C-alpha positions as a LaTeX table, in Angstrom:
\begin{tabular}{lrrr}
\hline
Residue & $x$ (\AA) & $y$ (\AA) & $z$ (\AA) \\
\hline
Unk1 & $-10.68$ & 3.73 & $-10.02$ \\
Unk2 & $-7.73$ & 3.22 & $-7.58$ \\
Unk3 & $-7.84$ & 0.48 & $-4.93$ \\
Unk4 & $-5.51$ & $-0.52$ & $-2.31$ \\
Unk5 & $-4.66$ & $-4.43$ & $-1.61$ \\
Unk6 & $-4.49$ & $-5.70$ & 1.77 \\
Unk7 & $-7.86$ & $-4.92$ & 3.91 \\
Unk8 & $-9.40$ & $-3.65$ & 0.70 \\
Unk9 & $-9.33$ & $-5.67$ & $-2.54$ \\
Unk10 & $-8.43$ & $-8.87$ & $-0.80$ \\
Unk11 & $-10.03$ & $-10.50$ & 2.58 \\
Unk12 & $-8.51$ & $-11.11$ & 5.86 \\
Unk13 & $-7.22$ & $-14.19$ & 4.37 \\
Unk14 & $-5.69$ & $-12.60$ & 1.48 \\
Unk15 & $-8.28$ & $-13.87$ & $-0.78$ \\
Unk16 & $-9.52$ & $-12.22$ & $-4.05$ \\
Unk17 & $-13.09$ & $-13.20$ & $-3.94$ \\
Unk18 & $-15.12$ & $-14.06$ & $-7.08$ \\
Unk19 & $-17.54$ & $-11.09$ & $-6.30$ \\
Unk20 & $-14.86$ & $-8.59$ & $-6.11$ \\
Unk21 & $-13.14$ & $-10.09$ & $-9.32$ \\
Unk22 & $-16.53$ & $-9.88$ & $-11.20$ \\
Unk23 & $-16.64$ & $-6.32$ & $-9.76$ \\
Unk24 & $-13.78$ & $-5.27$ & $-11.74$ \\
Unk25 & $-14.87$ & $-6.75$ & $-14.67$ \\
Unk26 & $-18.02$ & $-4.84$ & $-14.73$ \\
Unk27 & $-16.21$ & $-1.70$ & $-14.10$ \\
Unk28 & $-14.15$ & $-2.48$ & $-17.16$ \\
Unk29 & $-17.05$ & $-3.19$ & $-19.31$ \\
Unk30 & $-18.81$ & 0.29 & $-17.87$ \\
Unk31 & $-15.58$ & 2.01 & $-19.22$ \\
Unk32 & $-14.08$ & 2.56 & $-15.73$ \\
Unk33 & $-10.05$ & 1.96 & $-15.81$ \\
Unk34 & $-9.05$ & 0.11 & $-12.78$ \\
Unk35 & $-5.81$ & 0.22 & $-11.01$ \\
Unk36 & $-4.05$ & $-0.99$ & $-7.60$ \\
Unk37 & $-1.64$ & 0.41 & $-5.38$ \\
Unk38 & 0.06 & $-1.05$ & $-2.03$ \\
Unk39 & 2.78 & $-1.20$ & 0.24 \\
Unk40 & 3.79 & $-4.56$ & $-0.80$ \\
Unk41 & 6.70 & $-4.86$ & $-3.56$ \\
Unk42 & 5.38 & $-4.85$ & $-7.02$ \\
Unk43 & 6.22 & $-8.71$ & $-7.66$ \\
Unk44 & 4.02 & $-9.17$ & $-4.31$ \\
Unk45 & 0.85 & $-8.36$ & $-6.44$ \\
Unk46 & 1.86 & $-10.13$ & $-9.36$ \\
Unk47 & $-0.99$ & $-13.04$ & $-8.39$ \\
Unk48 & $-3.34$ & $-10.27$ & $-8.74$ \\
Unk49 & $-2.43$ & $-9.34$ & $-12.39$ \\
Unk50 & $-4.27$ & $-11.80$ & $-14.55$ \\
Unk51 & $-7.32$ & $-12.50$ & $-12.42$ \\
Unk52 & $-8.10$ & $-8.69$ & $-12.56$ \\
Unk53 & $-6.59$ & $-8.59$ & $-16.40$ \\
Unk54 & $-4.53$ & $-5.43$ & $-15.19$ \\
Unk55 & $-3.83$ & $-2.92$ & $-18.26$ \\
Unk56 & $-2.83$ & 0.12 & $-15.79$ \\
Unk57 & 0.37 & 0.81 & $-14.14$ \\
Unk58 & 1.08 & $-0.99$ & $-10.96$ \\
Unk59 & 2.32 & 1.06 & $-7.69$ \\
Unk60 & 4.07 & $-0.88$ & $-5.42$ \\
Unk61 & 5.94 & 0.49 & $-1.99$ \\
Unk62 & 2.87 & 3.12 & $-1.71$ \\
Unk63 & 3.89 & 4.48 & $-5.04$ \\
Unk64 & 7.77 & 4.22 & $-4.46$ \\
Unk65 & 7.86 & 1.71 & $-7.62$ \\
Unk66 & 5.56 & 1.84 & $-10.26$ \\
Unk67 & 5.69 & $-0.85$ & $-13.10$ \\
Unk68 & 3.79 & $-2.44$ & $-16.06$ \\
Unk69 & 2.26 & $-5.55$ & $-15.89$ \\
Unk70 & 5.32 & $-7.50$ & $-17.26$ \\
Unk71 & 7.07 & $-5.74$ & $-14.11$ \\
Unk72 & 9.36 & $-3.43$ & $-16.44$ \\
Unk73 & 10.13 & $-0.29$ & $-14.11$ \\
Unk74 & 8.02 & 2.99 & $-15.17$ \\
Unk75 & 9.14 & 4.96 & $-12.29$ \\
Unk76 & 11.27 & 4.44 & $-9.06$ \\
Unk77 & 11.42 & 6.68 & $-5.99$ \\
Unk78 & 14.15 & 5.29 & $-3.29$ \\
Unk79 & 14.91 & 6.47 & 0.04 \\
Unk80 & 18.27 & 8.54 & 0.52 \\
Unk81 & 20.63 & 6.40 & 2.53 \\
Unk82 & 20.96 & 8.96 & 5.41 \\
Unk83 & 17.32 & 8.79 & 5.78 \\
Unk84 & 16.80 & 5.17 & 5.58 \\
Unk85 & 19.41 & 4.85 & 8.10 \\
Unk86 & 17.91 & 7.49 & 10.56 \\
Unk87 & 14.35 & 5.75 & 10.01 \\
Unk88 & 16.12 & 1.97 & 11.03 \\
Unk89 & 17.74 & 3.65 & 13.86 \\
Unk90 & 14.35 & 5.22 & 15.10 \\
Unk91 & 12.28 & 2.00 & 14.52 \\
Unk92 & 14.91 & $-0.22$ & 16.30 \\
Unk93 & 14.81 & 2.60 & 19.20 \\
Unk94 & 11.32 & 1.82 & 19.59 \\
Unk95 & 11.66 & $-2.15$ & 20.01 \\
Unk96 & 10.44 & $-2.71$ & 16.56 \\
Unk97 & 11.79 & $-5.08$ & 14.04 \\
Unk98 & 13.26 & $-3.33$ & 10.73 \\
Unk99 & 12.98 & $-4.73$ & 7.29 \\
Unk100 & 14.35 & $-3.07$ & 4.29 \\
Unk101 & 13.39 & $-3.35$ & 0.57 \\
Unk102 & 16.36 & $-2.85$ & $-1.50$ \\
Unk103 & 16.15 & $-3.30$ & $-5.18$ \\
Unk104 & 14.64 & $-6.92$ & $-5.71$ \\
Unk105 & 15.81 & $-7.93$ & $-1.96$ \\
Unk106 & 13.65 & $-7.82$ & 1.20 \\
Unk107 & 16.06 & $-8.00$ & 4.04 \\
Unk108 & 15.17 & $-9.02$ & 7.73 \\
Unk109 & 17.12 & $-9.74$ & 10.36 \\
Unk110 & 15.63 & $-12.96$ & 11.68 \\
Unk111 & 13.60 & $-15.47$ & 9.68 \\
Unk112 & 11.12 & $-16.06$ & 12.63 \\
Unk113 & 10.57 & $-12.46$ & 13.62 \\
Unk114 & 6.95 & $-11.29$ & 13.96 \\
Unk115 & 5.18 & $-11.46$ & 10.68 \\
Unk116 & 7.89 & $-12.42$ & 8.46 \\
Unk117 & 6.21 & $-15.80$ & 7.68 \\
Unk118 & 3.09 & $-14.43$ & 6.93 \\
Unk119 & 4.48 & $-11.60$ & 4.92 \\
Unk120 & 6.18 & $-14.40$ & 2.92 \\
Unk121 & 3.12 & $-16.32$ & 2.38 \\
Unk122 & 1.38 & $-13.16$ & 1.29 \\
Unk123 & 3.72 & $-11.71$ & $-1.21$ \\
Unk124 & 4.87 & $-15.42$ & $-2.30$ \\
Unk125 & 8.66 & $-14.69$ & $-1.99$ \\
Unk126 & 10.67 & $-15.23$ & 0.96 \\
Unk127 & 13.25 & $-12.46$ & 2.50 \\
Unk128 & 17.04 & $-12.71$ & 2.66 \\
Unk129 & 18.54 & $-12.89$ & 6.18 \\
Unk130 & 20.96 & $-10.10$ & 7.11 \\
Unk131 & 23.01 & $-9.71$ & 10.21 \\
Unk132 & 22.90 & $-6.23$ & 9.61 \\
Unk133 & 19.96 & $-4.96$ & 7.57 \\
Unk134 & 21.52 & $-1.21$ & 7.58 \\
Unk135 & 24.82 & $-2.46$ & 5.95 \\
Unk136 & 23.93 & $-1.40$ & 2.56 \\
Unk137 & 21.13 & 1.15 & 1.97 \\
Unk138 & 21.62 & 2.11 & $-1.68$ \\
Unk139 & 18.37 & 1.68 & $-3.79$ \\
Unk140 & 16.03 & 1.50 & $-0.94$ \\
Unk141 & 12.29 & 1.51 & $-1.79$ \\
Unk142 & 11.23 & 1.14 & 1.61 \\
Unk143 & 12.08 & 0.62 & 5.09 \\
Unk144 & 9.12 & $-1.00$ & 7.60 \\
Unk145 & 8.95 & $-0.99$ & 11.33 \\
Unk146 & 7.39 & $-4.14$ & 12.64 \\
Unk147 & 5.59 & $-5.01$ & 15.77 \\
Unk148 & 2.60 & $-6.32$ & 17.56 \\
Unk149 & 2.44 & $-3.72$ & 20.24 \\
Unk150 & 0.25 & $-1.56$ & 18.18 \\
Unk151 & 0.43 & 1.37 & 20.41 \\
Unk152 & 4.26 & 1.45 & 19.79 \\
Unk153 & 3.95 & 1.27 & 16.34 \\
Unk154 & 1.57 & 4.48 & 16.26 \\
Unk155 & 4.05 & 6.24 & 18.44 \\
Unk156 & 6.87 & 5.37 & 16.23 \\
Unk157 & 4.83 & 6.73 & 13.47 \\
Unk158 & 4.34 & 9.99 & 14.95 \\
Unk159 & 7.89 & 10.54 & 15.89 \\
Unk160 & 9.00 & 9.46 & 12.40 \\
Unk161 & 7.08 & 12.05 & 10.90 \\
Unk162 & 8.61 & 14.48 & 13.43 \\
Unk163 & 12.05 & 13.29 & 13.06 \\
Unk164 & 11.91 & 12.68 & 9.30 \\
Unk165 & 9.88 & 15.83 & 8.47 \\
Unk166 & 9.77 & 16.67 & 5.00 \\
Unk167 & 12.90 & 13.80 & 4.11 \\
Unk168 & 10.60 & 10.81 & 4.00 \\
Unk169 & 6.74 & 9.69 & 3.89 \\
Unk170 & 6.08 & 7.89 & 7.38 \\
Unk171 & 2.60 & 6.16 & 7.49 \\
Unk172 & 1.28 & 2.65 & 9.06 \\
Unk173 & 0.09 & 0.33 & 6.17 \\
Unk174 & $-1.09$ & $-2.08$ & 8.67 \\
Unk175 & $-1.55$ & $-1.33$ & 12.43 \\
Unk176 & 1.45 & $-3.34$ & 12.94 \\
Unk177 & 3.47 & $-2.06$ & 9.94 \\
Unk178 & 5.10 & 1.36 & 9.69 \\
Unk179 & 6.05 & 2.16 & 6.09 \\
Unk180 & 8.80 & 4.73 & 5.50 \\
Unk181 & 9.26 & 5.51 & 1.85 \\
Unk182 & 10.65 & 8.46 & $-0.36$ \\
Unk183 & 9.13 & 11.98 & 0.59 \\
Unk184 & 7.33 & 11.98 & $-2.89$ \\
Unk185 & 6.22 & 8.42 & $-2.61$ \\
Unk186 & 2.81 & 8.11 & $-1.13$ \\
Unk187 & $-0.61$ & 7.17 & $-2.49$ \\
Unk188 & $-1.47$ & 10.48 & $-3.11$ \\
Unk189 & 1.18 & 10.92 & $-5.68$ \\
Unk190 & $-0.13$ & 7.70 & $-7.08$ \\
Unk191 & $-3.26$ & 9.40 & $-7.74$ \\
Unk192 & $-1.31$ & 12.31 & $-9.84$ \\
Unk193 & 0.82 & 9.87 & $-11.60$ \\
Unk194 & $-2.03$ & 8.05 & $-12.61$ \\
Unk195 & $-3.99$ & 11.19 & $-13.85$ \\
Unk196 & $-0.80$ & 12.20 & $-15.99$ \\
Unk197 & $-0.05$ & 8.68 & $-17.26$ \\
Unk198 & $-3.67$ & 7.94 & $-18.11$ \\
Unk199 & $-4.94$ & 11.41 & $-18.98$ \\
Unk200 & $-7.62$ & 10.99 & $-16.60$ \\
Unk201 & $-8.50$ & 14.56 & $-14.38$ \\
Unk202 & $-7.92$ & 13.79 & $-10.57$ \\
Unk203 & $-11.49$ & 14.83 & $-9.80$ \\
Unk204 & $-12.48$ & 11.77 & $-12.07$ \\
Unk205 & $-10.74$ & 9.31 & $-10.02$ \\
Unk206 & $-12.00$ & 7.55 & $-7.16$ \\
Unk207 & $-10.10$ & 5.72 & $-4.55$ \\
Unk208 & $-10.53$ & 2.89 & $-1.90$ \\
Unk209 & $-8.60$ & 1.85 & 0.95 \\
Unk210 & $-8.31$ & 1.13 & 4.76 \\
Unk211 & $-5.42$ & 2.58 & 6.42 \\
Unk212 & $-3.65$ & 5.87 & 7.16 \\
Unk213 & $-1.31$ & 5.18 & 4.32 \\
Unk214 & $-4.70$ & 5.37 & 2.09 \\
Unk215 & $-5.71$ & 8.95 & 3.18 \\
Unk216 & $-3.17$ & 10.84 & 1.02 \\
Unk217 & $-4.90$ & 9.37 & $-2.20$ \\
Unk218 & $-8.26$ & 10.23 & $-0.21$ \\
Unk219 & $-7.26$ & 13.64 & $-0.20$ \\
Unk220 & $-5.90$ & 14.00 & $-3.97$ \\
Unk221 & $-9.08$ & 12.24 & $-5.57$ \\
Unk222 & $-12.36$ & 13.13 & $-6.48$ \\
Unk223 & $-14.32$ & 10.64 & $-4.26$ \\
Unk224 & $-12.83$ & 8.17 & $-1.85$ \\
Unk225 & $-14.19$ & 5.22 & $-0.19$ \\
Unk226 & $-13.14$ & 3.78 & 3.37 \\
Unk227 & $-13.61$ & 0.13 & 4.08 \\
Unk228 & $-15.75$ & $-0.77$ & 7.02 \\
Unk229 & $-12.58$ & $-2.21$ & 8.77 \\
Unk230 & $-10.90$ & 1.13 & 8.67 \\
Unk231 & $-10.47$ & 3.12 & 11.84 \\
Unk232 & $-12.88$ & 5.92 & 12.62 \\
Unk233 & $-10.03$ & 8.25 & 11.81 \\
Unk234 & $-9.52$ & 6.96 & 8.35 \\
Unk235 & $-13.43$ & 6.80 & 7.65 \\
Unk236 & $-13.50$ & 10.55 & 8.60 \\
Unk237 & $-11.23$ & 11.27 & 5.50 \\
Unk238 & $-13.30$ & 9.64 & 3.17 \\
Unk239 & $-16.49$ & 10.73 & 1.28 \\
Unk240 & $-18.48$ & 7.32 & 1.79 \\
Unk241 & $-17.82$ & 4.16 & 3.88 \\
Unk242 & $-18.62$ & 0.53 & 2.74 \\
Unk243 & $-18.65$ & $-2.74$ & 4.40 \\
Unk244 & $-15.75$ & $-4.92$ & 5.84 \\
Unk245 & $-13.20$ & $-6.65$ & 3.88 \\
Unk246 & $-14.79$ & $-9.91$ & 5.23 \\
Unk247 & $-18.13$ & $-8.88$ & 3.76 \\
Unk248 & $-17.33$ & $-7.89$ & 0.46 \\
Unk249 & $-16.99$ & $-4.24$ & 1.10 \\
Unk250 & $-14.81$ & $-3.68$ & $-1.82$ \\
Unk251 & $-17.29$ & $-5.45$ & $-4.34$ \\
Unk252 & $-20.36$ & $-3.83$ & $-2.51$ \\
Unk253 & $-18.51$ & $-0.19$ & $-2.85$ \\
Unk254 & $-17.80$ & $-0.79$ & $-6.66$ \\
Unk255 & $-21.42$ & $-1.98$ & $-7.12$ \\
Unk256 & $-22.99$ & 0.86 & $-5.20$ \\
Unk257 & $-20.85$ & 3.85 & $-5.64$ \\
Unk258 & $-19.33$ & 3.37 & $-8.77$ \\
Unk259 & $-21.55$ & 1.19 & $-10.87$ \\
Unk260 & $-24.90$ & 2.38 & $-9.34$ \\
Unk261 & $-26.38$ & $-0.79$ & $-8.64$ \\
Unk262 & $-28.27$ & $-1.75$ & $-5.51$ \\
Unk263 & $-26.55$ & $-4.33$ & $-3.37$ \\
\hline
\end{tabular}
């Protein structure tokens, strides 16, 4: 069972509910391995490692960086410097803020820019302020376009896919975040990685998520679940849908669709 984090495993307030935690424990007792993947940096998911007692690889940056629970790197896929530069140029041309995740650093131009404070609270570490986020683009794991005009973010996503083409993966991880990662860093590739690493056929892997970044893993897995808070377009790509992340949608999905319990 491979789960997205934000909008799926945790609530709108970024809380892992007791029922969600219990559902993961029930999966383990039933012999079902459980893994997580997210657009977050891996360290930004570390608060979940102990409550979920994770024993599987953790895929951050939509699969751009896969680690063990002790943060040891298993696999890393970076964005080539010229591709990162083009992505930043495109993002800024749309009037969006550009964030760069490089090595262990999260770089932003302004501390008070939209979503910076909330993201820092979510991932539990602060960004570094950089006058020019494009000054050094070696070892970039992810470039993010950020803005509150959701139509603009969606248009930027579409243009990024056209301009960057096969050079990068571009998908919204939230309505206000456009994630640009290595061309082979996407959640569909996470399904393939887990299949190889854990020796589980892809048709025996189930996935659950809520955003366009989750659709590639829906397409690769044998069974997929869309959250109730997902858009109709995302739901259309999944096998079934569950309730919202604010109505125990994750736990209900595990109980009903994976464990076969009545909810």
